[in-house]
SEMIDREN-542239 format. One line per field, with one value per atom (N, C-alpha, C, O): residue number from 1; atom name; x, y, z. Coordinates in nm, 4 decimals, decimal comma. Each point is the difference from the previous one (the first is absolute). Layout:
BEGIN
pos: NUM	...;
site: CA	...;
u: X	...;
v: Y	...;
w: Z	...;
//
This chain:
BEGIN
pos: 1	1	1	1	2	2	2	2	3	3	3	3	4	4	4	4	5	5	5	5	6	6	6	6	7	7	7	7	8	8	8	8	9	9	9	9	10	10	10	10	11	11	11	11	12	12	12	12	13	13	13	13	14	14	14	14	15	15	15	15	16	16	16	16	17	17	17	17	18	18	18	18	19	19	19	19	20	20	20	20	21	21	21	21	22	22	22	22	23	23	23	23	24	24	24	24	25	25	25	25	26	26	26	26	27	27	27	27	28	28	28	28	29	29	29	29	30	30	30	30	31	31	31	31	32	32	32	32	33	33	33	33	34	34	34	34	35	35	35	35	36	36	36	36	37	37	37	37	38	38	38	38	39	39	39	39	40	40	40	40	41	41	41	41	42	42	42	42	43	43	43	43	44	44	44	44	45	45	45	45	46	46	46	46	47	47	47	47	48	48	48	48	49	49	49	49	50	50	50	50	51	51	51	51	52	52	52	52	53	53	53	53	54	54	54	54	55	55	55	55	56	56	56	56	57	57	57	57	58	58	58	58	59	59	59	59	60	60	60	60	61	61	61	61	62	62	62	62	63	63	63	63	64	64	64	64	65	65	65	65	66	66	66	66	67	67	67	67	68	68	68	68	69	69	69	69	70	70	70	70	71	71	71	71	72	72	72	72	73	73	73	73	74	74	74	74	75	75	75	75	76	76	76	76	77	77	77	77	78	78	78	78	79	79	79	79	80	80	80	80	81	81	81	81	82	82	82	82	83	83	83	83	84	84	84	84	85	85	85	85	86	86	86	86	87	87	87	87	88	88	88	88	89	89	89	89	90	90	90	90	91	91	91	91	92	92	92	92	93	93	93	93	94	94	94	94	95	95	95	95	96	96	96	96	97	97	97	97	98	98	98	98	99	99	99	99	100	100	100	100	101	101	101	101	102	102	102	102	103	103	103	103	104	104	104	104	105	105	105	105	106	106	106	106	107	107	107	107	108	108	108	108	109	109	109	109	110	110	110	110	111	111	111	111	112	112	112	112	113	113	113	113	114	114	114	114	115	115	115	115	116	116	116	116	117	117	117	117	118	118	118	118	119	119	119	119	120	120	120	120	121	121	121	121	122	122	122	122	123	123	123	123	124	124	124	124	125	125	125	125	126	126	126	126	127	127	127	127	128	128	128	128	129	129	129	129	130	130	130	130	131	131	131	131	132	132	132	132	133	133	133	133	134	134	134	134	135	135	135	135	136	136	136	136	137	137	137	137	138	138	138	138	139	139	139	139	140	140	140	140	141	141	141	141	142	142	142	142	143	143	143	143	144	144	144	144	145	145	145	145	146	146	146	146	147	147	147	147	148	148	148	148	149	149	149	149	150	150	150	150	151	151	151	151	152	152	152	152	153	153	153	153	154	154	154	154	155	155	155	155	156	156	156	156	157	157	157	157;
site: N	CA	C	O	N	CA	C	O	N	CA	C	O	N	CA	C	O	N	CA	C	O	N	CA	C	O	N	CA	C	O	N	CA	C	O	N	CA	C	O	N	CA	C	O	N	CA	C	O	N	CA	C	O	N	CA	C	O	N	CA	C	O	N	CA	C	O	N	CA	C	O	N	CA	C	O	N	CA	C	O	N	CA	C	O	N	CA	C	O	N	CA	C	O	N	CA	C	O	N	CA	C	O	N	CA	C	O	N	CA	C	O	N	CA	C	O	N	CA	C	O	N	CA	C	O	N	CA	C	O	N	CA	C	O	N	CA	C	O	N	CA	C	O	N	CA	C	O	N	CA	C	O	N	CA	C	O	N	CA	C	O	N	CA	C	O	N	CA	C	O	N	CA	C	O	N	CA	C	O	N	CA	C	O	N	CA	C	O	N	CA	C	O	N	CA	C	O	N	CA	C	O	N	CA	C	O	N	CA	C	O	N	CA	C	O	N	CA	C	O	N	CA	C	O	N	CA	C	O	N	CA	C	O	N	CA	C	O	N	CA	C	O	N	CA	C	O	N	CA	C	O	N	CA	C	O	N	CA	C	O	N	CA	C	O	N	CA	C	O	N	CA	C	O	N	CA	C	O	N	CA	C	O	N	CA	C	O	N	CA	C	O	N	CA	C	O	N	CA	C	O	N	CA	C	O	N	CA	C	O	N	CA	C	O	N	CA	C	O	N	CA	C	O	N	CA	C	O	N	CA	C	O	N	CA	C	O	N	CA	C	O	N	CA	C	O	N	CA	C	O	N	CA	C	O	N	CA	C	O	N	CA	C	O	N	CA	C	O	N	CA	C	O	N	CA	C	O	N	CA	C	O	N	CA	C	O	N	CA	C	O	N	CA	C	O	N	CA	C	O	N	CA	C	O	N	CA	C	O	N	CA	C	O	N	CA	C	O	N	CA	C	O	N	CA	C	O	N	CA	C	O	N	CA	C	O	N	CA	C	O	N	CA	C	O	N	CA	C	O	N	CA	C	O	N	CA	C	O	N	CA	C	O	N	CA	C	O	N	CA	C	O	N	CA	C	O	N	CA	C	O	N	CA	C	O	N	CA	C	O	N	CA	C	O	N	CA	C	O	N	CA	C	O	N	CA	C	O	N	CA	C	O	N	CA	C	O	N	CA	C	O	N	CA	C	O	N	CA	C	O	N	CA	C	O	N	CA	C	O	N	CA	C	O	N	CA	C	O	N	CA	C	O	N	CA	C	O	N	CA	C	O	N	CA	C	O	N	CA	C	O	N	CA	C	O	N	CA	C	O	N	CA	C	O	N	CA	C	O	N	CA	C	O	N	CA	C	O	N	CA	C	O	N	CA	C	O	N	CA	C	O	N	CA	C	O	N	CA	C	O	N	CA	C	O	N	CA	C	O	N	CA	C	O	N	CA	C	O	N	CA	C	O	N	CA	C	O	N	CA	C	O	N	CA	C	O	N	CA	C	O	N	CA	C	O	N	CA	C	O	N	CA	C	O	N	CA	C	O	N	CA	C	O	N	CA	C	O	N	CA	C	O	N	CA	C	O	N	CA	C	O	N	CA	C	O;
u: -1,8115	0,1170	0,1348	-0,0034	0,1042	0,0953	0,0829	-0,0060	0,0989	0,0697	0,1419	0,0553	-0,0275	0,0883	0,1179	-0,0242	0,1369	0,1379	0,0161	0,1119	-0,1801	0,0446	0,0993	0,0691	-0,0688	0,0905	0,1046	-0,0068	0,1222	0,1423	0,0950	-0,0340	0,1502	0,0842	0,1101	0,0418	-0,0160	0,1276	-0,0924	-0,0634	0,0862	-0,0719	0,0779	-0,0284	0,1848	0,0495	-0,0325	-0,1014	0,2219	-0,0523	0,0689	0,0779	-0,1123	-0,0298	0,1869	0,0874	-0,0841	0,1624	0,0814	0,1147	-0,2147	0,0458	-0,0120	0,0712	-0,1842	-0,0303	0,1057	0,1095	-0,1202	0,1281	0,0886	0,0845	-0,1230	0,0911	-0,0220	-0,1025	0,1518	-0,0536	0,0138	0,0168	-0,0217	0,0420	0,1161	0,0153	0,0511	0,1228	0,0765	0,0729	-0,0857	0,0953	0,0951	0,1030	-0,1085	0,1149	0,1534	0,1218	-0,1756	0,1051	0,1164	0,1190	-0,2688	0,1127	0,1041	0,0563	-0,0251	0,0887	0,0956	-0,0319	0,1475	0,1376	0,0617	0,0253	0,0063	0,0984	0,0748	0,0551	-0,0150	0,0798	0,1605	0,0802	-0,0230	0,1004	-0,0054	0,1144	-0,1815	0,0557	-0,0952	-0,0125	-0,0496	-0,0437	-0,1081	-0,0186	-0,0288	-0,0852	-0,1713	-0,0319	-0,0217	-0,1509	-0,0325	0,0701	-0,1818	0,0022	-0,1075	-0,1084	0,0938	-0,0942	-0,1347	-0,1110	0,1609	-0,1058	-0,0374	-0,0157	0,0003	-0,1073	-0,1408	-0,0297	-0,0527	-0,1153	-0,0435	0,0591	-0,1113	0,0311	-0,0249	0,0749	-0,2147	-0,0228	0,0481	-0,0649	0,1425	0,0137	-0,0283	0,0060	-0,0486	0,0296	0,1289	0,0786	-0,0299	0,0603	0,0894	0,1179	-0,1865	0,0643	-0,0039	0,0631	-0,1610	-0,0348	-0,1317	-0,0397	-0,0238	-0,0759	-0,1056	-0,0439	-0,0027	-0,1606	-0,1390	-0,0058	-0,0963	-0,1119	-0,1089	-0,0392	-0,0166	-0,1124	-0,1195	-0,0064	-0,0892	-0,1240	-0,1275	-0,0125	-0,0765	-0,0811	-0,1279	-0,0432	-0,0091	-0,1404	-0,1654	-0,0054	-0,0794	-0,1561	-0,0009	0,0684	-0,2289	-0,0325	-0,0044	0,0074	-0,0225	-0,0373	-0,1335	-0,0745	0,0302	-0,1252	-0,0300	0,0861	-0,2772	-0,0315	-0,0848	-0,0551	-0,0389	-0,1122	-0,1110	0,0221	-0,1187	-0,0774	-0,0152	-0,0361	0,0989	0,0337	0,1185	0,0170	0,0860	0,0785	0,1644	0,0925	-0,0763	0,0831	0,0645	-0,0898	0,2267	0,0529	0,1402	0,0890	-0,0777	0,0536	0,1219	-0,0700	0,2254	0,0046	0,0901	0,0793	-0,0874	0,0769	0,1373	0,0165	0,0939	0,0961	0,0834	0,0049	0,0564	0,1218	0,0661	-0,0290	0,1665	0,1479	0,0932	0,0013	0,0640	0,0937	0,1436	-0,0017	0,1286	0,1177	0,0785	0,0298	0,0473	0,0759	-0,0578	-0,1028	0,1573	-0,0592	-0,1179	-0,0601	0,0009	-0,0598	-0,1598	-0,0131	-0,0837	-0,1093	-0,0975	-0,0015	-0,0965	-0,1108	-0,1053	0,0256	-0,0957	-0,1469	0,0171	0,0363	-0,0780	-0,0005	-0,1588	-0,0329	-0,0350	-0,1022	0,0075	0,0221	-0,0443	-0,0335	-0,1614	-0,0780	0,0448	-0,1200	-0,0094	0,0820	-0,2463	0,0077	-0,1275	-0,0702	0,0250	-0,0466	-0,0923	0,0669	-0,1893	-0,0831	-0,1159	-0,0940	0,0866	-0,1449	-0,0365	-0,1147	0,2956	-0,1090	0,0285	-0,0510	0,0964	-0,0032	0,0984	0,0100	0,0707	0,0914	-0,0644	-0,0962	0,1562	-0,0949	0,1153	0,1017	-0,1251	0,0997	-0,0069	-0,1064	0,2372	0,0870	0,0806	0,0813	-0,0917	0,0757	0,0595	-0,0786	0,1999	0,0647	0,0583	0,1124	-0,1514	0,0440	0,1298	-0,0003	0,0707	0,1035	-0,0759	-0,0786	0,0937	-0,0245	0,0173	-0,0442	0,1671	0,1065	-0,0117	-0,1140	0,2262	-0,0702	-0,0297	0,0454	-0,1174	-0,0172	-0,0771	0,0227	-0,1118	-0,0727	0,0853	-0,0640	0,1652	0,0646	-0,0455	0,0060	-0,0404	-0,0591	0,0730	0,0055	0,0258	-0,0114	-0,0133	0,0482	-0,0952	-0,1104	0,0711	0,1110	-0,1691	0,0329	-0,1239	-0,0863	0,0530	-0,1251	0,0860	0,1014	-0,1479	-0,0158	0,0167	0,0301	-0,0308	0,0032	-0,0791	0,0750	-0,2568	-0,0140	-0,0490	-0,1228	0,1717	-0,0357	-0,0682	0,0120	-0,0777	-0,1634	0,1013	-0,0173	0,1324	0,0838	-0,0561	-0,0353	0,0367	-0,0518	0,1634	0,0016	0,1100	0,1334	-0,0203	-0,0637	0,1635	0,0047	0,0902	0,0549	-0,0242	0,0663	0,0252	-0,1167	0,1733	0,0350	0,0204	0,0465	-0,0441	0,0201	0,0322	-0,0351	0,1257	0,0850	0,0491	0,0560	-0,1308	0,0826	0,1813	0,0890	-0,0801	0,1655	0,0062	-0,0962	0,2259	0,0671	0,0460	0,1033	-0,1840	0,0655	0,0745	0,0211	0,0172	0,1468	-0,1328	-0,0968	0,0739	-0,0190	-0,0055	0,1058	-0,2266	-0,0288	-0,0427	0,0001	-0,0338	-0,0379	0,0651	0,1155	-0,2118	0,0478	-0,0873	-0,0888	0,1200	-0,0576	-0,2131	-0,0949	0,1066	-0,1955	-0,0356	-0,0774	0,1083	-0,1011	-0,0315	-0,0428	0,0875	-0,0568	-0,0670	0,0219	-0,1010	-0,1318	0,0182	0,0503	-0,1052	-0,0041	-0,2196	-0,0566	-0,0233	-0,0640	0,0264	0,0662	-0,1598	-0,0433	-0,1094	-0,0536	-0,0359	-0,1388	0,0075	0,0592	-0,1437	-0,0676	-0,1289	-0,1055	0,1429	-0,1537	-0,0488	0,0732	-0,1902	-0,0644	0,0931	0,0246	0,0307	0,0244	-0,0554	-0,1172	0,1122	-0,0196	0,0056	0,0138	-0,0301	-0,0255	-0,0814	0,0299	-0,1497	-0,0904	-0,0148	-0,1112	0,2142	0,0055	-0,0624	-0,0012	-0,1027	-0,0340	0,1767	0,0948	-0,1185	0,1298	-0,0446	-0,0770	0,1593	0,0472	0,0268	-0,0930	0,2061	0,0587	0,1166	0,0811	-0,0723	0,1323	0,0998	-0,0552	0,1176	0,0932	0,1447	0,0929	-0,0992	0,0948	0,0805	-0,0045	0,1130	0,1148	0,0033	0,0521	-0,1286	-0,0870	-0,0940	-0,0982	0,1164	-0,0876	-0,1321	-0,0810;
v: 0,1920	-0,0424	0,1072	0,1231	-0,1994	0,0617	0,0255	-0,0787	0,2372	0,0698	-0,1377	-0,0443	-0,0026	-0,0505	0,0968	0,0379	-0,0248	0,0916	-0,0311	-0,0484	0,0550	-0,0998	0,1233	-0,0404	0,1385	0,1365	-0,0671	-0,0122	-0,0437	-0,0147	0,0818	0,0908	-0,0732	0,0909	-0,0414	0,0582	-0,1930	-0,0160	-0,1397	-0,0788	0,0803	-0,1464	-0,0472	-0,0180	-0,0212	-0,1047	-0,1436	-0,0368	-0,0333	-0,1439	0,0015	0,0874	-0,1772	-0,0327	0,0125	-0,0401	0,1182	0,0783	0,1239	0,0356	0,0145	0,1663	0,0615	0,0906	-0,1577	0,1368	0,1052	-0,0503	0,1730	0,0369	0,0652	0,0888	-0,1510	0,0686	0,1461	-0,0141	0,1204	0,1108	-0,0160	-0,1135	0,2290	0,0223	0,0832	0,0651	-0,0681	0,1066	0,0056	-0,0927	0,2940	-0,0013	-0,0730	-0,0238	-0,0056	-0,1210	0,1776	-0,0076	0,0841	0,1121	-0,0004	0,0286	-0,0944	0,0867	-0,1691	-0,0043	-0,0955	-0,1280	0,0772	0,0434	-0,0447	-0,0407	-0,1125	-0,0726	0,0358	-0,0962	0,0018	0,1047	-0,2700	-0,0158	-0,0066	0,0630	-0,0899	-0,0130	0,1773	0,0120	0,0942	0,1471	0,0491	0,1096	-0,1282	0,0721	0,1445	0,1128	-0,1831	0,1097	-0,0714	-0,1101	0,1780	-0,0686	-0,0876	0,0192	-0,1146	-0,0729	0,0708	-0,0082	0,0640	0,0644	-0,0840	0,0486	-0,2271	-0,0249	-0,1142	-0,1098	0,1191	-0,0250	0,0442	0,0939	-0,1298	-0,0348	0,1955	0,0276	0,0160	0,1754	-0,0705	-0,0042	-0,0871	-0,0002	-0,1963	-0,0970	0,0944	-0,1589	-0,0202	0,1068	-0,2155	-0,0784	-0,0353	0,0595	-0,0870	-0,0622	-0,0767	0,0169	-0,0739	-0,0849	-0,0440	-0,0870	0,1655	-0,0138	0,1065	0,0790	-0,0777	0,0965	0,0082	-0,0888	0,2355	0,0374	-0,1075	-0,0396	0,0230	-0,0177	0,0658	0,0296	-0,0041	0,1139	-0,0846	-0,1079	0,1790	-0,0752	0,1044	0,1131	-0,1817	0,0614	-0,1030	-0,0839	0,1189	-0,1011	0,1582	0,1224	-0,2205	0,0540	-0,0201	-0,0431	0,1219	-0,0162	-0,1215	-0,1090	0,1247	-0,0999	-0,0379	0,0768	-0,1974	0,0712	-0,1337	-0,0834	0,0787	-0,1316	-0,0267	0,1042	-0,1996	-0,0569	-0,0787	-0,1120	0,1751	-0,0483	-0,1105	-0,0028	-0,1230	-0,1412	-0,0233	-0,1062	0,2369	-0,0381	-0,0007	-0,0416	0,0848	-0,0215	0,1360	0,0809	-0,0103	0,0582	-0,0118	-0,0788	0,1827	-0,0308	0,1438	0,0728	-0,0244	0,0914	-0,0863	-0,0736	0,0785	-0,0415	0,0556	0,0931	-0,0988	0,1425	-0,1225	-0,1216	0,2034	-0,0666	0,0893	0,1113	-0,2179	0,0314	0,0138	-0,0676	0,1528	0,0123	0,0137	0,0555	-0,1361	0,0314	-0,0602	-0,1154	0,2240	-0,0331	-0,0368	0,0534	-0,1402	-0,0831	-0,0562	-0,0079	-0,0644	-0,0755	0,0757	0,1202	-0,2138	0,0767	-0,1307	-0,0878	0,0765	-0,0409	0,0095	0,0499	-0,0921	0,0146	-0,0636	-0,1160	0,2384	-0,0896	0,1132	0,1144	-0,2415	0,0626	-0,0344	-0,1077	0,2166	-0,0121	-0,0541	0,0948	-0,1555	0,0123	-0,0998	-0,0895	0,1185	-0,0968	-0,0095	0,0780	-0,2722	-0,0399	-0,0317	-0,0457	0,0693	0,0249	-0,0538	0,0340	-0,1491	0,0027	-0,1230	-0,0394	-0,0494	-0,1312	-0,1051	-0,1032	0,0771	-0,0639	-0,0157	0,0994	-0,2122	0,0018	0,0216	-0,0714	0,2020	0,0449	-0,0476	-0,0653	0,0953	-0,0216	0,1449	0,0443	0,0267	0,0891	-0,0230	-0,0920	0,1945	-0,0286	0,1450	0,0742	-0,0095	0,0311	0,0820	-0,0371	0,0909	-0,0024	0,1565	0,0823	-0,0899	0,1162	0,0049	-0,0901	0,1697	-0,0572	0,1756	0,0944	-0,1169	0,0540	0,0441	-0,0130	0,0836	0,0329	-0,1321	-0,1100	0,1248	-0,0633	-0,1624	-0,1151	0,1657	-0,1222	-0,0607	-0,0295	0,0187	-0,0647	-0,0279	0,1111	-0,1918	0,0124	-0,1768	-0,1203	0,1883	-0,1164	-0,0475	0,0467	-0,1191	-0,0616	-0,0291	-0,0530	0,0851	-0,1011	-0,0687	0,0243	-0,0798	-0,0476	-0,0104	-0,0697	0,1385	-0,0469	-0,0372	0,0979	-0,1595	-0,0809	0,1752	0,0877	-0,0901	0,0736	-0,0605	0,0021	-0,0410	-0,1049	0,0898	0,1209	-0,1576	0,0800	0,0211	-0,0165	0,0626	0,0827	0,1264	0,0197	0,0542	0,1643	0,1072	0,1194	-0,1945	0,0744	0,0587	-0,0517	0,2220	0,0221	-0,1128	-0,0655	0,0243	-0,0459	0,0326	0,0227	-0,0072	-0,0380	-0,0491	-0,1068	0,1002	-0,0799	0,0844	0,1105	-0,2128	0,0870	-0,1286	-0,1095	0,2256	-0,0862	-0,0054	0,0767	-0,1655	-0,0734	0,2176	0,0665	-0,0301	0,0538	-0,0013	-0,0624	0,1490	0,0033	0,1114	0,0853	-0,0872	0,1470	0,0650	-0,0756	0,2180	0,0764	0,0313	0,0303	-0,0358	-0,0397	0,1556	0,0261	0,0735	0,1692	0,0934	0,0088	0,0465	0,1254	-0,0635	-0,0844	0,1258	-0,0609	0,0273	-0,0756	0,2078	-0,0095	-0,0369	0,0775	-0,1848	-0,0596	-0,1466	-0,0773	0,0592	-0,0866	-0,0039	0,0908	-0,1646	0,0170	-0,1520	-0,1005	0,1139	-0,1387	0,0171	0,1084	-0,2711	-0,0037	-0,1198	-0,0930	0,1258	-0,1720	-0,0097	0,1043	-0,2159	-0,0671	-0,1009	-0,1078	0,1774	-0,1327	-0,0233	0,0600	-0,1499	-0,1226	-0,1120	-0,0681	0,0749	-0,1559	-0,1119	0,0055	-0,1158	-0,1223	-0,0842	0,0114	-0,0879	-0,0218	0,0951	0,1220	-0,2152	0,0659	0,1054	0,0854	-0,0770	0,0993	0,0760	0,0371	-0,0222	0,1095	0,0743	-0,0004	0,1262	0,0886	0,1377	0,0293	-0,0041	0,0968	0,1368	0,0840	-0,0826	0,0884	0,0701	0,0794	-0,0389	0,1665	-0,0201	-0,0905	0,2073	0,0346	0,0921	0,0836	-0,0423	0,0467	0,0138	-0,0806	0,2130	0,0321	0,1059	0,0544	-0,0185	0,0418	0,1776	0,1015	-0,1289	0,1578	0,0883	-0,0607	0,1761	0,0798	0,0114	0,0698;
w: 1,8013	-0,0856	0,0169	-0,0021	0,0168	0,0227	-0,1570	-0,0944	0,0970	-0,1171	0,0127	0,1007	-0,3014	0,0371	-0,1237	-0,1145	0,1887	-0,0657	-0,1236	-0,0167	-0,0891	-0,1269	-0,0892	-0,0935	0,1176	-0,0214	0,0608	0,1223	-0,1932	0,0241	-0,0071	-0,0759	0,1210	-0,0123	-0,1204	-0,1001	0,1639	-0,1107	-0,0532	0,0702	-0,2622	-0,0171	-0,0790	-0,1184	0,1920	0,0011	0,0653	0,0593	-0,0898	0,0683	0,1497	0,0380	0,0239	0,1365	0,0053	-0,0768	0,2113	-0,0354	-0,0251	0,0271	-0,0871	-0,0578	0,1303	0,0434	0,0252	0,1296	0,0557	0,0252	-0,0037	0,0641	-0,1169	0,0112	-0,1168	-0,0755	-0,0909	-0,0667	0,0477	-0,0573	-0,1323	-0,0444	-0,0438	-0,1434	0,0250	0,1033	-0,1823	0,0020	-0,0934	-0,0353	-0,0599	-0,1008	-0,0688	0,0631	-0,1432	-0,0531	-0,0090	-0,0159	0,0272	-0,0811	0,1582	0,0134	0,1232	0,1090	-0,0057	0,1094	-0,1744	0,0262	-0,1181	-0,1106	0,1733	-0,0802	-0,0320	0,0961	-0,1985	-0,0456	0,0729	0,0339	0,0367	0,1166	-0,1289	0,0689	-0,1641	-0,0353	-0,0897	-0,0439	0,0113	-0,0311	0,0342	-0,0546	0,1060	0,0794	-0,0492	0,0458	-0,1501	-0,1034	0,0161	0,0449	-0,0790	0,0461	-0,1468	-0,0994	0,0990	-0,0887	-0,1011	0,0577	-0,1641	-0,0586	-0,0462	-0,0219	0,0103	-0,0470	0,0929	-0,0534	0,1765	0,0916	0,0193	-0,0739	0,1421	0,0069	0,1170	0,1044	-0,1357	0,1480	0,0918	0,0975	-0,1083	0,1459	0,0401	-0,0392	0,0909	0,0556	0,1003	0,0610	0,0273	0,0776	0,0989	-0,0738	0,1345	0,1465	-0,1413	-0,0310	-0,0130	-0,1235	-0,0999	-0,0599	0,0344	-0,1431	-0,0491	0,0856	-0,2166	-0,0328	0,0900	0,0732	-0,0892	0,0553	-0,0954	-0,1164	0,2458	-0,1003	0,0341	0,1129	-0,2348	-0,0264	-0,0236	-0,0588	0,1172	0,0536	-0,0283	0,0470	-0,1353	-0,0497	0,0247	-0,0790	0,2264	0,0355	-0,0159	0,0116	-0,0384	0,0144	0,1612	0,0928	-0,1323	0,1538	0,0740	-0,0568	0,2163	0,1058	0,0224	0,0608	-0,1067	-0,0246	0,0984	0,0279	0,0361	0,0493	-0,0100	-0,0358	0,0405	-0,0598	0,1061	0,0459	-0,0227	0,0755	0,1104	0,1177	-0,2489	0,0558	0,0898	0,0599	-0,0509	0,0952	-0,0607	0,0698	-0,1847	-0,1121	0,0075	0,0233	-0,0346	0,0307	-0,0918	0,0319	-0,1721	-0,0479	-0,0794	-0,0703	0,0699	-0,1182	-0,0769	0,0587	-0,1954	-0,1114	-0,0420	0,0789	-0,1615	-0,0267	-0,1014	0,0190	-0,1312	-0,0874	0,0835	0,0439	-0,0269	0,0119	-0,1187	-0,1029	0,1324	-0,1342	0,1239	0,1099	-0,1860	0,0764	-0,0441	0,0308	-0,1607	-0,1096	-0,1084	-0,0415	-0,0108	-0,1171	-0,0212	-0,1072	0,3007	-0,0223	0,0620	0,0232	-0,0080	0,0482	0,0212	-0,0862	0,2289	-0,0406	0,1622	0,1096	-0,1403	0,1162	0,1190	0,0193	0,0939	0,1350	0,0292	-0,0314	0,1160	0,0666	0,1527	0,0555	-0,0111	0,1649	0,0712	-0,0087	0,0411	0,0885	0,0856	0,0202	0,0595	0,1099	-0,0344	-0,0643	0,1565	-0,0726	0,1676	0,0927	-0,0752	0,1154	-0,0078	0,0719	-0,1849	-0,0116	0,0812	0,0210	0,0479	0,0950	-0,1233	0,0436	-0,1542	-0,1078	-0,1134	-0,0719	0,0386	-0,1112	-0,1320	-0,0283	-0,0942	-0,0288	-0,1617	0,0239	-0,1363	-0,0954	-0,0792	-0,0431	0,0288	-0,0629	-0,0825	0,0092	-0,1322	-0,1258	0,0115	0,0589	-0,0999	-0,0082	-0,1811	-0,0337	-0,0209	-0,1583	0,0253	0,0915	-0,1801	-0,0692	-0,1210	-0,0292	-0,0279	-0,1603	-0,0084	0,0654	-0,2284	-0,0382	-0,1206	-0,0447	-0,0590	-0,1228	-0,1048	0,0316	-0,1472	-0,0971	0,0566	-0,0372	0,1326	0,0423	0,1374	0,1010	-0,1043	0,0738	0,1632	0,0526	0,0296	0,0858	0,1177	-0,0257	0,1229	0,1310	0,0973	0,1032	-0,1068	0,1434	0,1090	-0,0049	0,1079	0,1577	0,0415	-0,0843	0,1536	-0,0102	0,1843	0,0046	0,1296	0,1564	0,1033	0,0683	-0,0273	0,0856	0,1237	0,0429	-0,0142	0,0769	0,1514	0,0083	0,0803	0,0779	0,1091	-0,0195	0,1247	0,0955	0,1408	0,1207	-0,2075	0,1892	-0,0651	-0,1163	0,2147	-0,0041	0,0020	0,0301	-0,0663	0,0235	-0,1497	-0,0918	0,0926	-0,1407	-0,0570	0,0886	-0,2271	-0,0714	-0,1425	-0,0317	-0,0589	-0,1178	-0,1349	0,0397	-0,1102	-0,1507	-0,1064	-0,0416	0,0064	-0,1836	-0,1063	-0,0037	-0,0866	-0,0941	-0,0559	0,0367	-0,1109	-0,0234	-0,0787	-0,0383	0,0439	-0,0667	-0,0964	-0,0244	-0,0796	-0,1690	-0,0153	0,0862	-0,1937	-0,1216	-0,0036	-0,0077	0,0127	-0,0272	-0,1537	-0,0553	-0,0204	-0,1673	-0,0304	-0,1203	0,2004	-0,0068	0,1079	0,0415	-0,0162	0,0958	0,1329	-0,0123	0,1026	0,1130	-0,0053	0,0211	-0,0564	0,0092	-0,1074	-0,0562	-0,0069	-0,0666	0,0031	-0,0857	0,2484	0,0605	0,0964	0,0801	-0,0528	0,0842	0,0786	-0,0504	0,1860	0,0415	0,0557	0,0146	0,0054	0,0978	0,0255	-0,0458	0,1625	0,1180	-0,0088	-0,0376	0,0619	0,0220	0,1069	0,0048	0,0907	0,1201	-0,0277	-0,0207	0,0263	-0,0348	0,1269	0,0719	-0,0734	0,0430	-0,0669	-0,1204	0,2091	-0,0336	-0,0990	0,0359	-0,1341	-0,0833	-0,1313	0,0084	-0,1698	-0,0953	-0,0198	-0,0835	0,1617	-0,0636	0,1628	0,0375	0,0369	0,1353	-0,0396	-0,1231	0,2023	0,0154	-0,0324	0,0729	-0,1571	0,0245	0,0669	-0,0466	0,1936	0,1337	-0,0441	-0,0143	-0,0395	-0,0413	-0,0742	0,0197	-0,1355	-0,0823	0,0410	-0,0716	0,1032	-0,0523	-0,0517	0,0066	-0,0635	-0,0779	0,0449	0,1103	-0,2489	0,0662	-0,0532	0,0462	-0,1538	-0,0546	0,1108	0,0427	-0,0008	0,0721	-0,0463	0,0610;
//
């Protein structure tokens, strides 16, 4: 079984590659030459950096590999799972982002038969508490309502 590169240097969207975090203090205001103290201390080329809290990369004996993360950028948070399906069959998968007050956002992910790395993420929502108040879990199961659970991956260590 090949190793899956599940740990990612940037948790940003496609197109964020090659951008680096720059302290905001190194940027001067174009009009006054003063530094903007209201800006985030870490900026990507055009915006806020994304913080990622990821659980361990896991592999099931059936051939599913996954790592699940809670991502935060500015006042937004969402869940993302990085996975590879090497079972040779389509699977059911459900990604859940659980937040304060029992709030849960769920996303059913299309898990095809390809053996290529893929991702799935929930819609973004406004932070309602500290970022560490959120957790994420992805479950991969055989197709059908009563399919056997093959792997559960979480954002906690």
